[in-house]
Structure formats: structure tokens, C-alpha cells
N, CA, C and O atoms as a Tinker XYZ file with bonds, in Angstrom:
   440  protein
     1  N    120.118000   18.248000  117.403000    73     2
     2  CA   120.758000   19.180000  118.476000    64     1     3
     3  C    121.048000   18.321000  119.611000    63     2     4     5
     4  O    120.311000   17.370000  119.873000    81     3
     5  N    122.158000   18.619000  120.356000    73     3     6
     6  CA   122.428000   17.901000  121.567000    64     5     7
     7  C    122.641000   18.888000  122.864000    63     6     8     9
     8  O    123.049000   20.042000  122.728000    81     7
     9  N    122.368000   18.394000  123.943000    73     7    10
    10  CA   122.606000   19.189000  125.211000    64     9    11
    11  C    123.319000   18.283000  126.151000    63    10    12    13
    12  O    123.369000   17.057000  126.057000    81    11
    13  N    123.921000   19.103000  127.165000    73    11    14
    14  CA   124.452000   18.340000  128.244000    64    13    15
    15  C    123.744000   18.638000  129.422000    63    14    16    17
    16  O    123.482000   19.807000  129.708000    81    15
    17  N    123.376000   17.597000  130.203000    73    15    18
    18  CA   122.660000   17.713000  131.559000    64    17    19
    19  C    123.667000   17.400000  132.544000    63    18    20    21
    20  O    124.517000   16.543000  132.306000    81    19
    21  N    123.625000   18.133000  133.804000    73    19    22
    22  CA   124.583000   17.776000  134.853000    64    21    23
    23  C    123.701000   17.623000  136.125000    63    22    24    25
    24  O    122.702000   18.291000  136.391000    81    23
    25  N    124.298000   16.540000  136.921000    73    23    26
    26  CA   123.792000   16.324000  138.191000    64    25    27
    27  C    124.993000   16.123000  139.137000    63    26    28    29
    28  O    125.976000   15.469000  138.789000    81    27
    29  N    124.877000   16.726000  140.379000    73    27    30
    30  CA   125.884000   16.569000  141.371000    64    29    31
    31  C    125.240000   15.909000  142.499000    63    30    32    33
    32  O    124.443000   16.532000  143.200000    81    31
    33  N    125.577000   14.506000  142.753000    73    31    34
    34  CA   125.007000   13.777000  143.732000    64    33    35
    35  C    125.069000   14.497000  145.145000    63    34    36    37
    36  O    126.095000   15.022000  145.577000    81    35
    37  N    123.789000   14.460000  145.856000    73    35    38
    38  CA   123.771000   15.047000  147.176000    64    37    39
    39  C    123.470000   16.575000  147.061000    63    38    40    41
    40  O    123.198000   17.189000  148.093000    81    39
    41  N    123.506000   17.213000  145.875000    73    39    42
    42  CA   123.348000   18.642000  145.713000    64    41    43
    43  C    122.201000   18.838000  144.878000    63    42    44    45
    44  O    121.223000   19.398000  145.373000    81    43
    45  N    122.173000   18.398000  143.486000    73    43    46
    46  CA   121.079000   18.690000  142.653000    64    45    47
    47  C    121.117000   17.471000  141.594000    63    46    48    49
    48  O    122.079000   16.711000  141.485000    81    47
    49  N    120.055000   17.401000  140.908000    73    47    50
    50  CA   119.974000   16.444000  139.860000    64    49    51
    51  C    119.088000   17.027000  138.716000    63    50    52    53
    52  O    118.190000   17.827000  138.981000    81    51
    53  N    119.355000   16.610000  137.415000    73    51    54
    54  CA   118.459000   16.926000  136.324000    64    53    55
    55  C    117.812000   15.672000  135.822000    63    54    56    57
    56  O    118.429000   14.607000  135.819000    81    55
    57  N    116.664000   15.773000  135.427000    73    55    58
    58  CA   115.900000   14.575000  134.873000    64    57    59
    59  C    115.561000   14.746000  133.481000    63    58    60    61
    60  O    115.140000   15.839000  133.102000    81    59
    61  N    115.702000   13.753000  132.654000    73    59    62
    62  CA   115.317000   13.635000  131.167000    64    61    63
    63  C    113.880000   13.669000  131.050000    63    62    64    65
    64  O    113.203000   12.905000  131.738000    81    63
    65  N    113.332000   14.511000  130.218000    73    63    66
    66  CA   111.861000   14.573000  130.018000    64    65    67
    67  C    111.545000   14.277000  128.626000    63    66    68    69
    68  O    112.420000   13.794000  127.908000    81    67
    69  N    110.319000   14.532000  128.154000    73    67    70
    70  CA   109.897000   14.429000  126.812000    64    69    71
    71  C    110.830000   15.246000  125.859000    63    70    72    73
    72  O    111.277000   16.339000  126.208000    81    71
    73  N    111.122000   14.662000  124.597000    73    71    74
    74  CA   111.841000   15.506000  123.587000    64    73    75
    75  C    113.424000   15.345000  123.883000    63    74    76    77
    76  O    114.267000   15.897000  123.176000    81    75
    77  N    113.744000   14.536000  124.992000    73    75    78
    78  CA   115.248000   14.416000  125.250000    64    77    79
    79  C    115.421000   12.947000  125.191000    63    78    80    81
    80  O    114.678000   12.208000  125.837000    81    79
    81  N    116.505000   12.433000  124.338000    73    79    82
    82  CA   116.900000   11.000000  124.246000    64    81    83
    83  C    118.207000   10.987000  124.874000    63    82    84    85
    84  O    119.087000   11.740000  124.458000    81    83
    85  N    118.419000   10.140000  125.907000    73    83    86
    86  CA   119.723000    9.939000  126.462000    64    85    87
    87  C    120.667000    9.352000  125.352000    63    86    88    89
    88  O    120.218000    8.559000  124.524000    81    87
    89  N    121.880000    9.721000  125.346000    73    87    90
    90  CA   122.727000    9.148000  124.354000    64    89    91
    91  C    123.973000    8.562000  124.966000    63    90    92    93
    92  O    124.326000    7.398000  124.777000    81    91
    93  N    124.644000    9.472000  125.743000    73    91    94
    94  CA   125.946000    8.984000  126.579000    64    93    95
    95  C    125.914000    9.629000  127.883000    63    94    96    97
    96  O    125.399000   10.743000  127.982000    81    95
    97  N    126.410000    9.043000  128.889000    73    95    98
    98  CA   126.599000    9.424000  130.300000    64    97    99
    99  C    128.011000    9.143000  130.797000    63    98   100   101
   100  O    128.676000    8.156000  130.485000    81    99
   101  N    128.422000   10.215000  131.678000    73    99   102
   102  CA   129.821000   10.063000  132.261000    64   101   103
   103  C    129.687000   10.430000  133.690000    63   102   104   105
   104  O    128.853000   11.228000  134.117000    81   103
   105  N    130.570000    9.792000  134.404000    73   103   106
   106  CA   130.847000   10.191000  135.739000    64   105   107
   107  C    132.132000   11.095000  135.676000    63   106   108   109
   108  O    133.105000   10.803000  134.982000    81   107
   109  N    132.052000   12.177000  136.433000    73   107   110
   110  CA   133.176000   13.061000  136.506000    64   109   111
   111  C    133.869000   12.710000  137.723000    63   110   112   113
   112  O    133.224000   12.834000  138.764000    81   111
   113  N    135.198000   12.248000  137.799000    73   111   114
   114  CA   135.836000   11.964000  138.964000    64   113   115
   115  C    137.133000   12.824000  139.124000    63   114   116   117
   116  O    138.020000   12.795000  138.270000    81   115
   117  N    137.204000   13.565000  140.216000    73   115   118
   118  CA   138.363000   14.433000  140.514000    64   117   119
   119  C    139.073000   13.925000  141.719000    63   118   120   121
   120  O    138.518000   13.768000  142.807000    81   119
   121  N    140.260000   13.689000  141.488000    73   119   122
   122  CA   141.045000   12.961000  142.492000    64   121   123
   123  C    140.481000   11.860000  143.093000    63   122   124   125
   124  O    140.560000   11.753000  144.317000    81   123
   125  N    139.916000   11.012000  142.422000    73   123   126
   126  CA   139.196000    9.763000  142.983000    64   125   127
   127  C    137.880000    9.921000  143.506000    63   126   128   129
   128  O    137.308000    8.928000  143.955000    81   127
   129  N    137.285000   11.112000  143.508000    73   127   130
   130  CA   135.935000   11.382000  144.089000    64   129   131
   131  C    134.981000   11.746000  143.056000    63   130   132   133
   132  O    135.237000   12.649000  142.260000    81   131
   133  N    133.862000   11.071000  143.025000    73   131   134
   134  CA   132.786000   11.562000  142.166000    64   133   135
   135  C    132.341000   12.884000  142.423000    63   134   136   137
   136  O    131.890000   13.138000  143.540000    81   135
   137  N    132.406000   13.817000  141.495000    73   135   138
   138  CA   132.030000   15.144000  141.632000    64   137   139
   139  C    130.825000   15.517000  140.948000    63   138   140   141
   140  O    130.084000   16.398000  141.384000    81   139
   141  N    130.583000   14.816000  139.792000    73   139   142
   142  CA   129.361000   15.154000  139.024000    64   141   143
   143  C    129.014000   13.997000  138.054000    63   142   144   145
   144  O    129.800000   13.063000  137.900000    81   143
   145  N    127.861000   14.066000  137.417000    73   143   146
   146  CA   127.492000   13.211000  136.405000    64   145   147
   147  C    126.975000   14.041000  135.261000    63   146   148   149
   148  O    126.180000   14.956000  135.473000    81   147
   149  N    127.435000   13.725000  133.972000    73   147   150
   150  CA   126.980000   14.326000  132.741000    64   149   151
   151  C    126.258000   13.417000  131.891000    63   150   152   153
   152  O    126.512000   12.214000  131.833000    81   151
   153  N    125.316000   14.024000  131.203000    73   151   154
   154  CA   124.463000   13.238000  130.251000    64   153   155
   155  C    124.395000   14.045000  128.940000    63   154   156   157
   156  O    124.045000   15.225000  128.926000    81   155
   157  N    124.729000   13.384000  127.891000    73   155   158
   158  CA   124.603000   14.080000  126.620000    64   157   159
   159  C    123.363000   13.458000  126.049000    63   158   160   161
   160  O    123.279000   12.240000  125.893000    81   159
   161  N    122.379000   14.310000  125.730000    73   159   162
   162  CA   121.069000   13.925000  125.257000    64   161   163
   163  C    120.730000   14.568000  123.919000    63   162   164   165
   164  O    121.113000   15.714000  123.682000    81   163
   165  N    120.060000   13.902000  123.082000    73   163   166
   166  CA   119.600000   14.502000  121.739000    64   165   167
   167  C    118.311000   15.162000  122.023000    63   166   168   169
   168  O    117.377000   14.598000  122.594000    81   167
   169  N    118.299000   16.376000  121.603000    73   167   170
   170  CA   117.072000   17.255000  121.863000    64   169   171
   171  C    116.194000   17.111000  120.455000    63   170   172   173
   172  O    116.651000   17.460000  119.367000    81   171
   173  N    115.041000   16.620000  120.614000    73   171   174
   174  CA   114.289000   16.189000  119.390000    64   173   175
   175  C    113.165000   17.352000  119.212000    63   174   176   177
   176  O    112.514000   17.478000  118.174000    81   175
   177  N    113.023000   18.164000  120.323000    73   175   178
   178  CA   111.948000   19.259000  120.240000    64   177   179
   179  C    111.937000   20.106000  121.486000    63   178   180   181
   180  O    112.448000   19.658000  122.513000    81   179
   181  N    111.387000   21.300000  121.461000    73   179   182
   182  CA   111.460000   22.127000  122.738000    64   181   183
   183  C    110.773000   21.394000  123.811000    63   182   184   185
   184  O    109.705000   20.830000  123.576000    81   183
   185  N    111.367000   21.365000  125.077000    73   183   186
   186  CA   110.872000   20.798000  126.208000    64   185   187
   187  C    111.301000   21.514000  127.447000    63   186   188   189
   188  O    111.801000   22.636000  127.374000    81   187
   189  N    111.110000   20.864000  128.644000    73   187   190
   190  CA   111.664000   21.359000  129.882000    64   189   191
   191  C    112.416000   20.307000  130.429000    63   190   192   193
   192  O    112.199000   19.121000  130.179000    81   191
   193  N    113.362000   20.758000  131.227000    73   191   194
   194  CA   114.309000   19.839000  132.035000    64   193   195
   195  C    114.019000   20.124000  133.434000    63   194   196   197
   196  O    114.118000   21.263000  133.889000    81   195
   197  N    113.665000   19.122000  134.124000    73   195   198
   198  CA   113.487000   19.142000  135.568000    64   197   199
   199  C    114.836000   19.312000  136.329000    63   198   200   201
   200  O    115.728000   18.506000  136.060000    81   199
   201  N    115.060000   20.242000  137.212000    73   199   202
   202  CA   116.125000   20.461000  138.047000    64   201   203
   203  C    115.701000   20.347000  139.444000    63   202   204   205
   204  O    114.908000   21.185000  139.872000    81   203
   205  N    116.156000   19.356000  140.255000    73   203   206
   206  CA   115.725000   19.225000  141.557000    64   205   207
   207  C    116.880000   19.478000  142.499000    63   206   208   209
   208  O    117.869000   18.746000  142.463000    81   207
   209  N    116.796000   20.376000  143.244000    73   207   210
   210  CA   117.712000   20.743000  144.254000    64   209   211
   211  C    117.518000   19.818000  145.480000    63   210   212   213
   212  O    116.521000   19.955000  146.189000    81   211
   213  N    118.481000   18.854000  145.747000    73   211   214
   214  CA   118.392000   17.831000  146.745000    64   213   215
   215  C    118.597000   18.237000  148.278000    63   214   216   217
   216  O    118.325000   17.475000  149.206000    81   215
   217  N    119.097000   19.498000  148.432000    73   215   218
   218  CA   119.256000   19.956000  149.837000    64   217   219
   219  C    118.074000   20.616000  150.312000    63   218   220   221
   220  O    117.310000   21.147000  149.507000    81   219
   221  N    117.827000   20.635000  151.696000    73   219   222
   222  CA   116.657000   21.038000  152.251000    64   221   223
   223  C    116.658000   22.675000  152.287000    63   222   224   225
   224  O    117.653000   23.330000  152.599000    81   223
   225  N    115.577000   23.155000  151.972000    73   223   226
   226  CA   114.189000   22.619000  151.474000    64   225   227
   227  C    114.443000   22.201000  150.014000    63   226   228   229
   228  O    115.072000   22.906000  149.224000    81   227
   229  N    113.949000   21.094000  149.737000    73   227   230
   230  CA   114.094000   20.540000  148.338000    64   229   231
   231  C    113.149000   21.325000  147.425000    63   230   232   233
   232  O    111.958000   21.495000  147.683000    81   231
   233  N    113.749000   21.772000  146.380000    73   231   234
   234  CA   113.065000   22.557000  145.397000    64   233   235
   235  C    113.126000   21.965000  144.013000    63   234   236   237
   236  O    114.103000   21.307000  143.654000    81   235
   237  N    112.068000   22.198000  143.216000    73   235   238
   238  CA   112.114000   21.727000  141.810000    64   237   239
   239  C    111.665000   22.848000  140.899000    63   238   240   241
   240  O    110.721000   23.606000  141.121000    81   239
   241  N    112.518000   22.856000  139.773000    73   239   242
   242  CA   112.204000   23.828000  138.752000    64   241   243
   243  C    112.339000   23.097000  137.435000    63   242   244   245
   244  O    113.171000   22.214000  137.223000    81   243
   245  N    111.385000   23.574000  136.511000    73   243   246
   246  CA   111.291000   23.073000  135.215000    64   245   247
   247  C    111.917000   24.066000  134.344000    63   246   248   249
   248  O    111.336000   25.150000  134.294000    81   247
   249  N    113.076000   23.912000  133.581000    73   247   250
   250  CA   113.838000   24.903000  132.954000    64   249   251
   251  C    113.427000   24.724000  131.361000    63   250   252   253
   252  O    113.626000   23.652000  130.790000    81   251
   253  N    112.945000   25.653000  130.815000    73   251   254
   254  CA   112.755000   25.584000  129.183000    64   253   255
   255  C    114.080000   25.101000  128.535000    63   254   256   257
   256  O    115.141000   25.556000  128.963000    81   255
   257  N    114.067000   24.284000  127.617000    73   255   258
   258  CA   115.197000   23.844000  126.993000    64   257   259
   259  C    115.852000   24.846000  126.201000    63   258   260   261
   260  O    117.007000   24.683000  125.806000    81   259
   261  N    115.080000   26.026000  125.908000    73   259   262
   262  CA   115.749000   27.179000  125.083000    64   261   263
   263  C    116.708000   27.678000  125.868000    63   262   264   265
   264  O    117.497000   28.392000  125.249000    81   263
   265  N    116.949000   27.544000  127.147000    73   263   266
   266  CA   117.875000   28.092000  127.954000    64   265   267
   267  C    119.362000   27.349000  127.974000    63   266   268   269
   268  O    120.424000   27.905000  128.252000    81   267
   269  N    119.177000   25.964000  127.615000    73   267   270
   270  CA   120.347000   25.203000  127.616000    64   269   271
   271  C    121.356000   25.447000  126.280000    63   270   272   273
   272  O    120.952000   25.764000  125.161000    81   271
   273  N    122.536000   25.258000  126.602000    73   271   274
   274  CA   123.487000   25.438000  125.441000    64   273   275
   275  C    123.383000   24.234000  124.541000    63   274   276   277
   276  O    123.394000   23.124000  125.072000    81   275
   277  N    123.287000   24.339000  123.266000    73   275   278
   278  CA   122.981000   23.359000  122.277000    64   277   279
   279  C    124.249000   23.073000  121.408000    63   278   280   281
   280  O    125.113000   23.935000  121.248000    81   279
   281  N    124.311000   22.033000  120.945000    73   279   282
   282  CA   125.451000   21.528000  120.007000    64   281   283
   283  C    124.923000   20.855000  118.836000    63   282   284   285
   284  O    124.080000   19.966000  118.955000    81   283
   285  N    125.395000   21.249000  117.656000    73   283   286
   286  CA   124.929000   20.773000  116.373000    64   285   287
   287  C    125.094000   19.155000  116.283000    63   286   288   289
   288  O    124.293000   18.449000  115.670000    81   287
   289  N    126.136000   18.703000  116.910000    73   287   290
   290  CA   126.342000   17.200000  116.804000    64   289   291
   291  C    127.040000   16.824000  118.134000    63   290   292   293
   292  O    127.500000   17.609000  118.962000    81   291
   293  N    127.029000   15.506000  118.177000    73   291   294
   294  CA   127.464000   14.754000  119.494000    64   293   295
   295  C    128.937000   15.009000  119.660000    63   294   296   297
   296  O    129.387000   15.051000  120.805000    81   295
   297  N    129.720000   15.180000  118.639000    73   295   298
   298  CA   131.106000   15.494000  118.764000    64   297   299
   299  C    131.434000   16.865000  119.482000    63   298   300   301
   300  O    132.400000   17.046000  120.224000    81   299
   301  N    130.473000   17.803000  119.140000    73   299   302
   302  CA   130.624000   19.172000  119.715000    64   301   303
   303  C    130.324000   18.970000  121.251000    63   302   304   305
   304  O    131.059000   19.456000  122.111000    81   303
   305  N    129.321000   18.303000  121.514000    73   303   306
   306  CA   128.985000   18.079000  123.007000    64   305   307
   307  C    130.097000   17.264000  123.782000    63   306   308   309
   308  O    130.405000   17.569000  124.934000    81   307
   309  N    130.661000   16.259000  123.131000    73   307   310
   310  CA   131.777000   15.655000  123.689000    64   309   311
   311  C    133.137000   16.490000  123.907000    63   310   312   313
   312  O    133.900000   16.288000  124.852000    81   311
   313  N    133.344000   17.491000  122.867000    73   311   314
   314  CA   134.440000   18.376000  123.027000    64   313   315
   315  C    134.191000   19.288000  124.154000    63   314   316   317
   316  O    135.135000   19.571000  124.892000    81   315
   317  N    133.053000   19.765000  124.360000    73   315   318
   318  CA   132.662000   20.737000  125.470000    64   317   319
   319  C    132.966000   19.986000  126.832000    63   318   320   321
   320  O    133.655000   20.520000  127.701000    81   319
   321  N    132.410000   18.699000  126.980000    73   319   322
   322  CA   132.736000   17.907000  128.265000    64   321   323
   323  C    134.212000   17.915000  128.485000    63   322   324   325
   324  O    134.643000   18.241000  129.591000    81   323
   325  N    135.041000   17.572000  127.489000    73   323   326
   326  CA   136.443000   17.403000  127.748000    64   325   327
   327  C    137.014000   18.817000  128.145000    63   326   328   329
   328  O    137.853000   18.893000  129.042000    81   327
   329  N    136.635000   19.758000  127.588000    73   327   330
   330  CA   137.043000   21.216000  127.974000    64   329   331
   331  C    136.641000   21.608000  129.295000    63   330   332   333
   332  O    137.398000   22.266000  130.009000    81   331
   333  N    135.354000   21.201000  129.713000    73   331   334
   334  CA   134.846000   21.505000  131.168000    64   333   335
   335  C    135.581000   20.727000  132.167000    63   334   336   337
   336  O    135.734000   21.169000  133.306000    81   335
   337  N    136.082000   19.498000  131.771000    73   335   338
   338  CA   136.598000   18.609000  132.895000    64   337   339
   339  C    138.106000   18.575000  132.841000    63   338   340   341
   340  O    138.681000   17.844000  133.646000    81   339
   341  N    138.803000   19.282000  131.987000    73   339   342
   342  CA   140.316000   19.279000  132.032000    64   341   343
   343  C    140.937000   20.372000  132.747000    63   342   344   345
   344  O    140.587000   21.515000  132.453000    81   343
   345  N    141.864000   20.172000  133.700000    73   343   346
   346  CA   142.471000   21.329000  134.381000    64   345   347
   347  C    143.940000   20.999000  134.645000    63   346   348   349
   348  O    144.445000   20.607000  135.697000    81   347
   349  N    144.521000   21.245000  133.456000    73   347   350
   350  CA   146.099000   21.039000  133.518000    64   349   351
   351  C    146.448000   19.587000  133.802000    63   350   352   353
   352  O    145.974000   18.656000  133.151000    81   351
   353  N    147.305000   19.442000  134.809000    73   351   354
   354  CA   147.801000   18.190000  135.164000    64   353   355
   355  C    147.001000   17.629000  136.321000    63   354   356   357
   356  O    147.446000   16.670000  136.952000    81   355
   357  N    145.856000   18.179000  136.620000    73   355   358
   358  CA   145.051000   17.638000  137.766000    64   357   359
   359  C    144.553000   16.301000  137.465000    63   358   360   361
   360  O    144.497000   15.936000  136.290000    81   359
   361  N    144.191000   15.547000  138.403000    73   359   362
   362  CA   143.711000   14.197000  138.255000    64   361   363
   363  C    142.285000   14.129000  138.175000    63   362   364   365
   364  O    141.540000   13.903000  139.129000    81   363
   365  N    141.906000   14.359000  136.872000    73   363   366
   366  CA   140.402000   14.402000  136.533000    64   365   367
   367  C    140.118000   13.199000  135.441000    63   366   368   369
   368  O    141.016000   12.910000  134.650000    81   367
   369  N    139.014000   12.589000  135.413000    73   367   370
   370  CA   138.602000   11.653000  134.502000    64   369   371
   371  C    137.141000   11.612000  134.209000    63   370   372   373
   372  O    136.316000   11.854000  135.090000    81   371
   373  N    136.789000   11.292000  132.919000    73   371   374
   374  CA   135.367000   11.082000  132.634000    64   373   375
   375  C    135.146000    9.645000  132.522000    63   374   376   377
   376  O    135.773000    9.029000  131.660000    81   375
   377  N    134.339000    9.046000  133.279000    73   375   378
   378  CA   134.189000    7.574000  133.303000    64   377   379
   379  C    132.727000    7.412000  132.547000    63   378   380   381
   380  O    131.729000    7.988000  132.980000    81   379
   381  N    132.704000    6.582000  131.392000    73   379   382
   382  CA   131.495000    6.296000  130.780000    64   381   383
   383  C    130.557000    5.423000  131.632000    63   382   384   385
   384  O    131.026000    4.494000  132.289000    81   383
   385  N    129.239000    5.701000  131.637000    73   383   386
   386  CA   128.301000    4.901000  132.341000    64   385   387
   387  C    127.143000    4.725000  131.441000    63   386   388   389
   388  O    127.028000    5.359000  130.392000    81   387
   389  N    126.287000    3.857000  131.862000    73   387   390
   390  CA   125.113000    3.587000  131.024000    64   389   391
   391  C    124.154000    4.854000  131.209000    63   390   392   393
   392  O    123.819000    5.271000  132.318000    81   391
   393  N    123.759000    5.406000  130.018000    73   391   394
   394  CA   123.016000    6.568000  129.936000    64   393   395
   395  C    121.692000    6.412000  130.659000    63   394   396   397
   396  O    121.198000    7.346000  131.292000    81   395
   397  N    121.057000    5.079000  130.546000    73   395   398
   398  CA   119.783000    4.807000  131.231000    64   397   399
   399  C    119.983000    4.938000  132.848000    63   398   400   401
   400  O    119.005000    5.283000  133.511000    81   399
   401  N    120.976000    4.723000  133.368000    73   399   402
   402  CA   121.264000    4.888000  134.750000    64   401   403
   403  C    121.862000    6.269000  135.089000    63   402   404   405
   404  O    122.611000    6.333000  136.064000    81   403
   405  N    121.635000    7.226000  134.471000    73   403   406
   406  CA   122.298000    8.622000  134.751000    64   405   407
   407  C    122.156000    9.031000  136.168000    63   406   408   409
   408  O    123.152000    9.458000  136.752000    81   407
   409  N    120.951000    8.939000  136.815000    73   407   410
   410  CA   120.801000    9.273000  138.158000    64   409   411
   411  C    120.761000    8.211000  139.233000    63   410   412   413
   412  O    120.337000    8.460000  140.362000    81   411
   413  N    121.177000    7.105000  138.892000    73   411   414
   414  CA   121.220000    5.981000  139.854000    64   413   415
   415  C    122.388000    5.976000  140.574000    63   414   416   417
   416  O    123.331000    6.521000  139.999000    81   415
   417  N    122.620000    5.490000  141.737000    73   415   418
   418  CA   123.833000    5.532000  142.523000    64   417   419
   419  C    124.883000    4.423000  141.881000    63   418   420   421
   420  O    124.539000    3.322000  141.451000    81   419
   421  N    126.132000    4.902000  141.902000    73   419   422
   422  CA   127.166000    3.915000  141.515000    64   421   423
   423  C    127.461000    2.960000  142.779000    63   422   424   425
   424  O    127.353000    3.326000  143.950000    81   423
   425  N    127.840000    1.714000  142.365000    73   423   426
   426  CA   128.161000    0.820000  143.427000    64   425   427
   427  C    129.116000    1.387000  144.617000    63   426   428   429
   428  O    128.941000    1.110000  145.803000    81   427
   429  N    130.192000    2.255000  144.099000    73   427   430
   430  CA   131.109000    2.766000  145.068000    64   429   431
   431  C    130.370000    3.970000  145.988000    63   430   432   433
   432  O    130.776000    4.286000  147.107000    81   431
   433  N    129.392000    4.490000  145.420000    73   431   434
   434  CA   128.681000    5.640000  146.079000    64   433   435
   435  C    127.563000    5.132000  146.971000    63   434   436   437
   436  O    127.086000    5.839000  147.859000    81   435
   437  N    127.153000    3.903000  146.723000    73   435   438
   438  CA   125.980000    3.321000  147.477000    64   437   439
   439  C    126.234000    2.725000  148.944000    63   438   440
   440  O    125.300000    2.244000  149.585000    81   439
């Protein structure tokens, strides 16, 4: 099973925990601006995903993986990302990035 985790730099981030193996990561760019990061992770067992609200006051929630949308295979997760990020003729792009650096700043954002 696969899940999609989302982080929005400066707003919130999700962190990979036990039973989640990062597979692919993407930066979602809308008209030249980084809007979100997506991580496709393999779910190897029930776990919790840490969601950290980066705005003041900072809050942390551990969300059980049973509440995440799951995909039988990685192709299903990729299709969902394409669907989520396509808006007609709008200038949107998913840029692959190293899954291990999912929450690290990009050189352009640093």
C-alpha cells in the first residue's frame, strides 16, 4: 500500500515515521512558485504520521495512518498526484526531488 504525504513550506509539514518507506518526492510549482511538496511512501504497517503546523503557535499532531487515503500500487498514487496538480491550462508542474530530502529547503527557497 502507498500513501501521499503533503507539506506546505512555511505552513505545515508531515514527517515520515516507522512503517513508512519514502519512495518518490515532488515539488509542486504553480506559476513558478513552490506551493507544496508531496511524498509517495510505502506503508508497511499501521503507524502514525506527524503533522507539524509551522505557524504560531506551533502545534504537533500524530495522525493514525488509517485516516490516510491508500493506493494499492505506486502507479495509483502517481495518478492521484497528477490529478491533484492539473488545472486545465494553468502553469503547474511536479518536479521530482530526492525522497530523502522531502522536508529540506530547496536551493531556490533557501
